[in-house]
N, C-alpha and C positions, 0 to 999 in steps of 0.2 A: 392293593394290587389285585386285579380281578382274577388273575390266574391262580391265586391261593398257593403261592410258592412257600415251601416249608422253611422254617428256621433250621439252622444247623446246630446239632448238639456236639460239641467238641471239647478239647481241653483248653484251659485259659491260655491266652497268648499275650503279647505285649500290649495290644489294644485294650485288654481287659485288666490291666495292672491296677492294683488298689490305689497307687499314687496318682492315677489319672481321674479317679472317681470324685464326683461332687454330689452324688445322690445314691443312696442304697437303703433298702428297707422292704416293708410289706412281706414278711417271711412266712414260711410254712415249715412243718416238722413232721417226721415219721421215724419209727424205730423198727429195726429188723429183729427176727427171732434170736440172732446171735448177739444182740445188743448194739449193733452198728447204728449210729444216729445219722440221719440225713436232714439237712436244713436247706431250704431254698429261699431266695429273695431276688429282687431285681435292682439293677444299678444303671448308672449313666455317667458319662464324662461331662454332661451338662447338669445344672443344678435343679433338675426336676423331671417331670413326666413329659416325654415327647420322643422325637426321632432319636434312634440310637439306643434306647432302652434295651438291655439284655438281661437274661436271668442267670443266676449263679446257683450251683448245687455244691454244697460243702458236706464233708463227712467227718465223723469222729468215731474212733475205735476205743476211746478211753472214757466214755461217759460224759464227754463235753469238755474235758480239760484241754484238749488240743484239737485243732481243726485243719483240714486240708480242702482247699477249693478244687474239686475234682472235675467239674464240667461247667461250661457256659452254654447258654442257648442264644445264638446270635441271629438276629432277624435278617431277612433278605432286603436288599435295596434300602429304601428310606422308611421301612416299616419299623414298628417297635414290638418287643416282646415284654409282657408285663403280667402281673398278678399270677405268679406261679403257685401251684398247690401240689403237695405230696400226699399220697394216700396209699396205704397197703390194703388191698382188697381182700375179701374173705378167701380167695384162692391163693393167697400168699404173695401175690405179685405187687411190687412197688410200682406205682403209677405216678407219672408226672403229668399235670395238666397246666396249660398256660394260655393266656390270651395273646393274640397277634393281630395287628391292624395298622392302618395308615395313620399318620399324625401330621397335622399342618402347623406344628410349632409347639413350644413348651406351653403347658397348661391348656392345651387343646388336644387332649389325648384320645378322643374317641371319634372314629370316622362314621359312626352310625350303624356299623355292622360288626366290625372286628371278627372274632372267630375263636372258638375253643379248640385247641390242639392237645393231643395226648401221646405219650410214649411210655414204654415199659422198660424197667431195668432188666437187662438180659443177664448180666453177670458182673461181679466185682471181686477184686482181691486187693492186696495191699497197695498195688500200683495203679490199677486200672478200674474204671467205672464205665460200663458199656450199656448204652440205651438202644432201643429199637428206633427205626425211622419214625418221626412224628407223623400223625395223620389228623386231619381236621374232622371234628365230629358235629359241628353246628355253629350257627351265628351266636355272637354275644360274648360274655365274659363270665368266668366262673371263679369265685373268690373263696369258697369254702369247700370242705370235704363232702363227698356223697354220703347219703344215708342208705343203709342196707335194710330193706323191709323184711318182715317175717316170711314173706313169700319167696325171698331170695333175690328179688329184683333190686336194682340199684337206682336211686333217684339223685340226679345231679342238679344242683342249683345254678342255672345258667341264665344270666340277665341280659336284656337289651336295655341300656340306660335311656331313660326318658329325660335326663337332665340337659341333653343337647337336642331340643326339638328341631332346630334348623338343619340337623344332619340326618333326619329320618329318611329311610328309603321307602319308596312306594310299595315294593313287594313285601315289606315288613310292617306295613300299616296295621295298627291294632295289637302288635306284638311287643311293644316297648314296655316290658314289665319284668318282674322277677319270676322268670319262667322255670320250667322243670323239664329235664330230659330223663326218660326212664329206659333202662335196658334190662331185658329179661334173659339175655344170653352173654353176660359177663363182658359187655362193652363191644360186642360185634355190631349190633344195630341199636338205634335209639328211636324212641317215640316222643314227640314234642307234646307238652301240656302247657297251655296258656296259664300264666300265673295271675295272682290277685292284683287289683288296681288299688294299691295302698297309698293314701294321700301323703304328701310331703316326703316321699322317698327321694333319695339322692342317688347314690351309686348302687343301691339295692343290697348287694353283698349279703344275700339271704342264706338262711339255713332251713333245712327240712328235718323234722323229727317225727317219726312214727310213734304215736302214743300207744298205751297199752290196749286201748279200745280199737286200735287199727286206724283211727283218724290221723290225719297229718297236721302237724303244727308247722306253719310257714312263718318264720320270723324274719323281718326285713329291716334294714337300716333306713332311718328317716332323719329329718332335721331335728326331731325331738327324741332321738334315741331309737332303740329297737321297738318295733310294734309287730303284732302278730295277727294272723287269721287262722281259722281251722277249716279243713275240707274233710268231709266224711264220705265223699264219693270220688276220691282220687283226682281232684282238680276240676270236676264238672261244675262245681259251685263252691263258693267260699263264704265264711261267716263275716259278720261285721268286724272292723278292726278293733283290737284291744291291746293293752300293754301287759304282757305276761309276767313282768318282773320289774322291780325297782332298779334304777341304774341305767347307764348307757349315755353315750354321747353321739354326735353325728360322726360315727366312725365304725369300722368293722368290729364285730364281737365274735367270740367263739362259743359254740354250744354243741355238745355231743352227749350221747349216752355212754356211760362207763360200763365196765364189765359187771359191776355191782348192780346194775340196772338204774342207778341214779343218773340224773342229768347233771352235767357240769357246765357252768357258765363262767366265762371270763370276759369282763367288760369294765367300763369306768364307773366307779361308785359315785352316787349322789350323796352329798353331805346330809347328815341327819341332825335336826329336821331339815327337810328340803327347803331351800331358800325361796321357793315360790314357783308357780306354774310357768312363768316366762323365763325362769333361770335356765341357762344353757350349760350343761356339763362340759368341762374342758377335757382334753386328752391327758388326764392325770389320774392318780389314784386307781391304778389297774388292779382289779380285785377278782377273787374267785368265790363262787358259791356252789352249793349242791341242792338238788331238789329230789324228793322221794315221791312226789305226786304229779309228775309230768309237767312241772313248771307252775303249778298253782301256788306254791309257796317255796321259799328258799331258806336254807340253813347255812351257817358258817359265814365268815367274812374275812377271808385271808387276803391281806394286802400284799401284792407282789411288788408294786412300784408306785411311790407317791409323787415322784417328780413329774413336772409337765413335759409334754413332748413325747410321751410313750403311747404306743398305739398298735393296732393290727395284730392281736394275739391269735395264735393257733395252738392246738395241743394234740398230743397222742398219749397212749397208755401202753406200758409194757405188760408182759405176762405176770409180773410180780405185783402189779398195781401201782407202780410209780407213774406219775403223770408228768410229762415234759411239756412245758409251755414256752413258746417262743414269741417274742414281740420286738418291736423296733423303738428307737429313740432318736429324735432329731435327724431325720433323713437327709436334710440338706444344710444343716447349720453347723458344719464343721465336725460332725460326729459320724453320722451314718452307722449308728451302732445297732447290732442285732444281739439281743440278750436271750438267755435260756434259763428257765427255772425248773427245778426238779422237786416235786411235791407229792403228797399222798392225800387221800380222803381224810385221814386223821388230822393232818395239818389244816385242811379247809374247815373241818368241823370245830377245831380248837381255835381257829383264827390266829394261829401262830405256827412256826416251824418246830413241831414237836418230834418229828421223825428223824432219827440220826441220818445225816447225809442230805436232808432237804435244804434247799437254798434257792434264792432268786438272783444270785449274782454271778452267773456264768456268761462271760462275754464270748460270743461266737465270732463276731466280725465287726470291724470298724475301718473306715478309710482315713488315711492320714492327711486330710485336706487342710491346707493352711490358708486362712482368710487372705484375700488379695490376689490369690493365684487363679 
Protein backbone atom coordinates (compact mmCIF):
# COMPACT_ATOMS: atom_id res chain seq x y z
CA UNK A 1 0.00 0.00 0.00
CA UNK A 2 1.74 3.17 -1.19
CA UNK A 3 0.11 5.26 1.52
CA UNK A 4 2.03 3.47 4.29
CA UNK A 5 -1.03 2.91 6.45
CA UNK A 6 -0.08 1.80 9.94
CA UNK A 7 -0.98 -1.48 11.53
CA UNK A 8 -3.16 -1.30 14.63
CA UNK A 9 -1.85 -2.39 18.04
CA UNK A 10 -4.85 -3.66 19.96
CA UNK A 11 -6.00 -6.43 22.30
CA UNK A 12 -6.48 -9.91 20.82
CA UNK A 13 -9.96 -10.55 19.43
CA UNK A 14 -11.82 -13.56 18.01
CA UNK A 15 -9.95 -13.28 14.70
CA UNK A 16 -6.65 -13.86 16.54
CA UNK A 17 -7.80 -16.86 18.61
CA UNK A 18 -5.20 -19.59 18.99
CA UNK A 19 -7.69 -22.16 17.74
CA UNK A 20 -7.61 -20.52 14.31
CA UNK A 21 -3.83 -20.41 13.92
CA UNK A 22 -1.90 -22.63 11.59
CA UNK A 23 1.39 -20.76 11.78
CA UNK A 24 3.28 -18.97 14.56
CA UNK A 25 6.91 -18.38 15.42
CA UNK A 26 9.93 -16.15 14.76
CA UNK A 27 10.03 -14.80 18.33
CA UNK A 28 11.77 -12.05 20.24
CA UNK A 29 12.22 -11.44 23.97
CA UNK A 30 12.91 -8.59 26.39
CA UNK A 31 12.78 -8.12 30.15
CA UNK A 32 11.87 -5.06 32.19
CA UNK A 33 13.61 -3.88 35.41
CA UNK A 34 10.74 -5.27 37.51
CA UNK A 35 11.21 -8.73 35.97
CA UNK A 36 8.25 -8.54 33.60
CA UNK A 37 9.02 -10.66 30.54
CA UNK A 38 7.76 -9.70 27.09
CA UNK A 39 7.81 -12.08 24.13
CA UNK A 40 6.72 -11.35 20.57
CA UNK A 41 6.14 -13.59 17.55
CA UNK A 42 3.92 -13.58 14.51
CA UNK A 43 1.05 -15.80 13.45
CA UNK A 44 -1.47 -16.54 10.72
CA UNK A 45 -4.68 -18.46 10.13
CA UNK A 46 -2.99 -19.83 6.99
CA UNK A 47 -0.08 -22.28 7.19
CA UNK A 48 2.74 -19.90 6.39
CA UNK A 49 4.02 -16.47 5.52
CA UNK A 50 1.68 -14.26 3.54
CA UNK A 51 -1.43 -12.08 3.70
CA UNK A 52 -2.99 -11.89 7.14
CA UNK A 53 0.20 -12.36 9.18
CA UNK A 54 -0.09 -10.45 12.46
CA UNK A 55 2.21 -10.06 15.45
CA UNK A 56 1.49 -11.18 19.02
CA UNK A 57 2.94 -9.66 22.20
CA UNK A 58 2.74 -11.85 25.31
CA UNK A 59 3.67 -11.05 28.92
CA UNK A 60 4.74 -13.02 31.97
CA UNK A 61 4.93 -11.70 35.54
CA UNK A 62 6.21 -14.94 37.09
CA UNK A 63 9.42 -15.68 35.26
CA UNK A 64 7.76 -17.46 32.35
CA UNK A 65 5.62 -19.95 34.26
CA UNK A 66 2.43 -18.39 32.87
CA UNK A 67 1.74 -16.11 29.92
CA UNK A 68 -0.92 -13.68 28.77
CA UNK A 69 -1.31 -12.57 25.16
CA UNK A 70 -1.59 -8.83 25.78
CA UNK A 71 -1.55 -7.29 22.29
CA UNK A 72 -1.75 -8.08 18.61
CA UNK A 73 -0.41 -5.96 15.75
CA UNK A 74 -2.95 -6.25 12.94
CA UNK A 75 -1.99 -5.14 9.42
CA UNK A 76 -4.11 -2.86 7.25
CA UNK A 77 -5.96 -4.27 4.24
CA UNK A 78 -4.18 -7.17 2.54
CA UNK A 79 -0.74 -6.40 3.97
CA UNK A 80 1.17 -8.53 6.45
CA UNK A 81 2.95 -7.77 9.74
CA UNK A 82 6.00 -9.97 10.34
CA UNK A 83 9.44 -10.30 11.95
CA UNK A 84 8.73 -8.44 15.23
CA UNK A 85 11.62 -7.46 17.49
CA UNK A 86 11.56 -6.30 21.13
CA UNK A 87 14.38 -4.15 22.51
CA UNK A 88 14.76 -2.15 25.72
CA UNK A 89 16.97 0.78 24.78
CA UNK A 90 19.49 2.46 27.11
CA UNK A 91 16.91 5.12 27.99
CA UNK A 92 14.81 2.35 29.58
CA UNK A 93 12.07 2.36 26.92
CA UNK A 94 10.73 -0.94 25.62
CA UNK A 95 10.55 -0.63 21.85
CA UNK A 96 8.73 -2.81 19.36
CA UNK A 97 9.94 -3.04 15.79
CA UNK A 98 8.19 -4.96 13.04
CA UNK A 99 8.11 -5.24 9.27
CA UNK A 100 5.01 -4.49 7.25
CA UNK A 101 4.43 -4.93 3.54
CA UNK A 102 2.28 -6.32 0.78
CA UNK A 103 2.23 -10.00 -0.12
CA UNK A 104 0.90 -11.70 -3.22
CA UNK A 105 0.34 -15.09 -1.64
CA UNK A 106 1.82 -17.63 0.75
CA UNK A 107 5.58 -18.10 0.43
CA UNK A 108 5.84 -14.87 -1.58
CA UNK A 109 6.29 -12.69 1.47
CA UNK A 110 8.32 -9.73 0.20
CA UNK A 111 7.07 -6.94 -2.04
CA UNK A 112 10.54 -5.54 -2.70
CA UNK A 113 10.19 -2.70 -0.23
CA UNK A 114 8.28 -3.62 2.95
CA UNK A 115 9.15 -1.19 5.76
CA UNK A 116 10.27 -1.14 9.38
CA UNK A 117 7.82 0.34 11.88
CA UNK A 118 8.36 1.06 15.56
CA UNK A 119 6.27 1.79 18.66
CA UNK A 120 7.11 2.42 22.32
CA UNK A 121 5.58 0.86 25.41
CA UNK A 122 3.75 3.70 27.13
CA UNK A 123 2.54 1.91 30.27
CA UNK A 124 1.48 -1.46 31.59
CA UNK A 125 -0.22 -2.87 34.63
CA UNK A 126 -1.84 -6.19 35.49
CA UNK A 127 -4.68 -5.64 33.03
CA UNK A 128 -3.44 -3.33 30.29
CA UNK A 129 -0.48 -2.96 27.95
CA UNK A 130 -0.45 0.36 26.09
CA UNK A 131 1.79 1.24 23.11
CA UNK A 132 2.35 4.48 21.21
CA UNK A 133 1.11 4.85 17.65
CA UNK A 134 3.49 3.04 15.25
CA UNK A 135 5.63 5.06 12.86
CA UNK A 136 7.58 3.99 9.79
CA UNK A 137 11.36 4.56 9.97
CA UNK A 138 12.62 3.10 6.68
CA UNK A 139 12.38 0.57 3.88
CA UNK A 140 13.24 -3.06 4.51
CA UNK A 141 13.04 -5.65 7.27
CA UNK A 142 14.71 -5.70 10.70
CA UNK A 143 15.15 -9.10 12.34
CA UNK A 144 17.59 -8.52 15.21
CA UNK A 145 18.12 -6.03 18.04
CA UNK A 146 20.03 -2.77 17.54
CA UNK A 147 23.61 -2.28 18.70
CA UNK A 148 24.51 0.58 21.07
CA UNK A 149 27.84 2.16 20.16
CA UNK A 150 30.32 3.59 22.64
CA UNK A 151 29.40 7.01 21.24
CA UNK A 152 25.81 6.49 22.35
CA UNK A 153 24.45 6.10 18.82
CA UNK A 154 22.24 3.13 17.94
CA UNK A 155 22.77 0.97 14.84
CA UNK A 156 19.73 -0.88 13.48
CA UNK A 157 20.29 -3.87 11.14
CA UNK A 158 17.70 -3.24 8.40
CA UNK A 159 17.84 -5.33 5.21
CA UNK A 160 16.39 -5.10 1.74
CA UNK A 161 16.26 -8.72 0.64
CA UNK A 162 18.01 -9.56 -2.62
CA UNK A 163 16.45 -13.04 -2.71
CA UNK A 164 13.52 -11.74 -4.80
CA UNK A 165 15.27 -9.80 -7.63
CA UNK A 166 12.10 -9.72 -9.71
CA UNK A 167 10.51 -7.46 -7.08
CA UNK A 168 13.24 -4.83 -6.85
CA UNK A 169 12.13 -1.20 -7.11
CA UNK A 170 13.97 1.24 -9.36
CA UNK A 171 14.38 3.85 -6.62
CA UNK A 172 16.06 1.26 -4.40
CA UNK A 173 18.52 0.00 -7.01
CA UNK A 174 21.86 -0.89 -5.43
CA UNK A 175 20.40 -0.97 -1.91
CA UNK A 176 19.32 -4.62 -1.74
CA UNK A 177 21.78 -5.52 1.01
CA UNK A 178 22.05 -5.99 4.79
CA UNK A 179 22.00 -2.25 5.45
CA UNK A 180 22.31 -0.15 8.60
CA UNK A 181 20.22 2.68 10.04
CA UNK A 182 22.04 4.86 12.57
CA UNK A 183 20.35 7.22 15.02
CA UNK A 184 22.20 9.71 17.19
CA UNK A 185 19.09 11.13 18.83
CA UNK A 186 17.43 8.06 20.37
CA UNK A 187 15.32 7.17 17.37
CA UNK A 188 14.03 10.59 16.32
CA UNK A 189 15.98 10.61 13.03
CA UNK A 190 17.93 7.97 11.11
CA UNK A 191 20.90 7.97 8.77
CA UNK A 192 21.12 5.23 6.10
CA UNK A 193 24.38 3.30 5.59
CA UNK A 194 24.73 0.90 2.66
CA UNK A 195 25.61 -2.59 3.86
CA UNK A 196 28.11 -5.15 2.54
CA UNK A 197 27.54 -7.29 -0.55
CA UNK A 198 27.91 -10.70 1.10
CA UNK A 199 27.74 -13.65 -1.34
CA UNK A 200 25.03 -16.31 -0.94
CA UNK A 201 23.05 -14.28 1.53
CA UNK A 202 19.39 -15.22 1.81
CA UNK A 203 17.16 -13.19 4.14
CA UNK A 204 20.21 -11.38 5.58
CA UNK A 205 18.92 -11.22 9.21
CA UNK A 206 22.19 -9.60 10.16
CA UNK A 207 23.70 -8.41 13.42
CA UNK A 208 26.06 -5.51 14.11
CA UNK A 209 28.65 -5.70 16.89
CA UNK A 210 30.98 -2.85 17.84
CA UNK A 211 34.31 -4.43 18.75
CA UNK A 212 36.67 -3.14 21.39
CA UNK A 213 38.79 -1.38 18.76
CA UNK A 214 35.60 0.49 17.65
CA UNK A 215 35.41 -1.40 14.34
CA UNK A 216 32.05 -2.95 13.45
CA UNK A 217 31.51 -6.65 12.90
CA UNK A 218 28.57 -7.20 10.51
CA UNK A 219 27.41 -10.83 10.59
CA UNK A 220 24.96 -11.95 7.90
CA UNK A 221 22.81 -15.03 7.31
CA UNK A 222 23.84 -16.95 4.17
CA UNK A 223 23.11 -20.34 2.62
CA UNK A 224 26.28 -21.64 4.33
CA UNK A 225 25.53 -20.28 7.76
CA UNK A 226 26.58 -16.93 9.21
CA UNK A 227 29.38 -15.01 7.55
CA UNK A 228 30.91 -11.70 8.53
CA UNK A 229 32.72 -8.61 7.36
CA UNK A 230 34.44 -5.81 9.28
CA UNK A 231 34.19 -2.08 8.70
CA UNK A 232 36.69 0.25 10.33
CA UNK A 233 35.16 3.42 8.87
CA UNK A 234 31.51 3.12 9.87
CA UNK A 235 30.34 1.49 6.65
CA UNK A 236 32.30 3.47 4.05
CA UNK A 237 34.13 0.23 3.18
CA UNK A 238 34.04 -3.42 4.23
CA UNK A 239 36.61 -6.20 4.54
CA UNK A 240 36.49 -9.45 2.62
CA UNK A 241 33.97 -12.03 3.86
CA UNK A 242 34.99 -14.51 6.54
CA UNK A 243 33.36 -16.98 8.91
CA UNK A 244 33.85 -15.74 12.49
CA UNK A 245 32.75 -18.91 14.24
CA UNK A 246 31.91 -22.57 13.74
CA UNK A 247 28.28 -23.47 13.48
CA UNK A 248 25.19 -22.09 11.90
CA UNK A 249 22.56 -23.03 9.38
CA UNK A 250 20.67 -21.09 6.72
CA UNK A 251 18.63 -19.52 9.50
CA UNK A 252 18.54 -16.61 11.92
CA UNK A 253 21.11 -16.58 14.74
CA UNK A 254 21.40 -14.38 17.85
CA UNK A 255 24.59 -12.52 18.73
CA UNK A 256 24.96 -9.79 21.38
CA UNK A 257 27.40 -8.48 23.94
CA UNK A 258 26.60 -9.32 27.55
CA UNK A 259 27.12 -7.10 30.58
CA UNK A 260 30.31 -9.07 31.31
CA UNK A 261 31.64 -7.77 27.93
CA UNK A 262 31.65 -11.28 26.47
CA UNK A 263 29.85 -11.94 23.21
CA UNK A 264 27.07 -14.51 23.40
CA UNK A 265 26.07 -16.51 20.33
CA UNK A 266 23.03 -18.77 19.86
CA UNK A 267 22.93 -20.78 16.64
CA UNK A 268 22.82 -24.33 15.24
CA UNK A 269 25.86 -26.44 16.04
CA UNK A 270 27.82 -28.33 13.41
CA UNK A 271 28.72 -31.90 14.44
CA UNK A 272 32.33 -32.47 15.41
CA UNK A 273 34.16 -33.39 13.28
CA UNK A 274 32.39 -31.47 10.52
CA UNK A 275 30.91 -33.86 7.90
CA UNK A 276 32.50 -31.86 5.08
CA UNK A 277 32.50 -28.54 3.26
CA UNK A 278 29.31 -29.26 1.33
CA UNK A 279 27.36 -30.49 4.35
CA UNK A 280 24.47 -28.19 5.23
CA UNK A 281 23.53 -27.86 8.91
CA UNK A 282 19.88 -28.44 9.72
CA UNK A 283 17.70 -26.46 12.10
CA UNK A 284 18.54 -28.69 15.05
CA UNK A 285 21.09 -28.67 17.88
CA UNK A 286 20.44 -25.10 19.01
CA UNK A 287 23.54 -24.22 21.03
CA UNK A 288 25.03 -21.30 22.98
CA UNK A 289 28.66 -20.13 23.06
CA UNK A 290 30.67 -17.28 24.63
CA UNK A 291 33.61 -15.28 23.27
CA UNK A 292 36.06 -13.14 25.21
CA UNK A 293 37.97 -11.90 22.13
CA UNK A 294 35.26 -10.29 19.99
CA UNK A 295 34.42 -13.50 18.18
CA UNK A 296 37.92 -14.73 17.30
CA UNK A 297 37.35 -17.84 19.43
CA UNK A 298 34.44 -19.38 21.30
CA UNK A 299 34.12 -21.16 24.66
CA UNK A 300 31.43 -23.37 26.11
CA UNK A 301 28.87 -25.38 24.18
CA UNK A 302 25.52 -25.41 25.96
CA UNK A 303 22.92 -27.38 24.04
CA UNK A 304 19.46 -25.85 24.38
CA UNK A 305 17.51 -28.08 22.00
CA UNK A 306 18.61 -31.12 19.99
CA UNK A 307 15.32 -31.75 18.16
CA UNK A 308 14.88 -30.74 14.51
CA UNK A 309 12.61 -27.87 13.58
CA UNK A 310 13.93 -25.43 16.21
CA UNK A 311 15.03 -22.04 14.99
CA UNK A 312 15.11 -18.25 15.20
CA UNK A 313 16.63 -17.57 18.63
CA UNK A 314 16.69 -14.20 20.34
CA UNK A 315 17.88 -13.38 23.86
CA UNK A 316 18.11 -10.73 26.51
CA UNK A 317 19.82 -10.40 29.89
CA UNK A 318 18.51 -9.17 33.24
CA UNK A 319 20.37 -7.16 35.88
CA UNK A 320 21.34 -10.33 37.76
CA UNK A 321 23.02 -11.90 34.73
CA UNK A 322 20.26 -14.34 33.82
CA UNK A 323 20.02 -14.83 30.05
CA UNK A 324 16.57 -15.48 28.58
CA UNK A 325 16.64 -17.19 25.18
CA UNK A 326 13.49 -17.58 23.08
CA UNK A 327 13.14 -19.79 19.99
CA UNK A 328 10.44 -21.54 17.98
CA UNK A 329 9.73 -25.11 16.88
CA UNK A 330 7.69 -26.40 13.95
CA UNK A 331 5.90 -23.19 13.06
CA UNK A 332 3.39 -24.85 10.74
CA UNK A 333 3.53 -28.58 11.53
CA UNK A 334 0.85 -28.84 14.17
CA UNK A 335 2.90 -27.20 16.92
CA UNK A 336 3.64 -23.52 16.46
CA UNK A 337 5.63 -23.72 19.68
CA UNK A 338 7.53 -20.82 21.20
CA UNK A 339 10.03 -21.90 23.87
CA UNK A 340 12.00 -19.99 26.48
CA UNK A 341 15.28 -20.92 28.18
CA UNK A 342 16.75 -19.30 31.29
CA UNK A 343 20.52 -19.75 31.54
CA UNK A 344 23.70 -18.08 32.87
CA UNK A 345 27.24 -17.65 31.61
CA UNK A 346 28.29 -20.34 34.10
CA UNK A 347 25.93 -22.79 32.37
CA UNK A 348 27.36 -21.94 28.96
CA UNK A 349 30.97 -22.35 30.07
CA UNK A 350 30.16 -25.65 31.80
CA UNK A 351 28.16 -26.93 28.84
CA UNK A 352 25.42 -27.95 31.28
CA UNK A 353 22.66 -26.44 33.41
CA UNK A 354 24.68 -25.96 36.59
CA UNK A 355 22.93 -22.85 37.95
CA UNK A 356 19.87 -23.52 40.13
CA UNK A 357 16.76 -22.53 38.21
CA UNK A 358 18.38 -22.75 34.78
CA UNK A 359 16.29 -24.62 32.22
CA UNK A 360 15.47 -24.80 28.53
CA UNK A 361 11.98 -26.20 28.84
CA UNK A 362 9.61 -23.25 29.34
CA UNK A 363 6.72 -23.30 26.86
CA UNK A 364 5.56 -19.77 26.07
CA UNK A 365 2.91 -20.51 23.48
CA UNK A 366 1.59 -23.14 21.04
CA UNK A 367 -1.48 -23.33 18.88
CA UNK A 368 -3.86 -26.31 19.16
CA UNK A 369 -3.97 -27.02 15.43
CA UNK A 370 -5.43 -30.37 14.50
CA UNK A 371 -4.20 -31.85 11.18
CA UNK A 372 -6.91 -31.94 8.57
CA UNK A 373 -8.58 -28.73 9.69
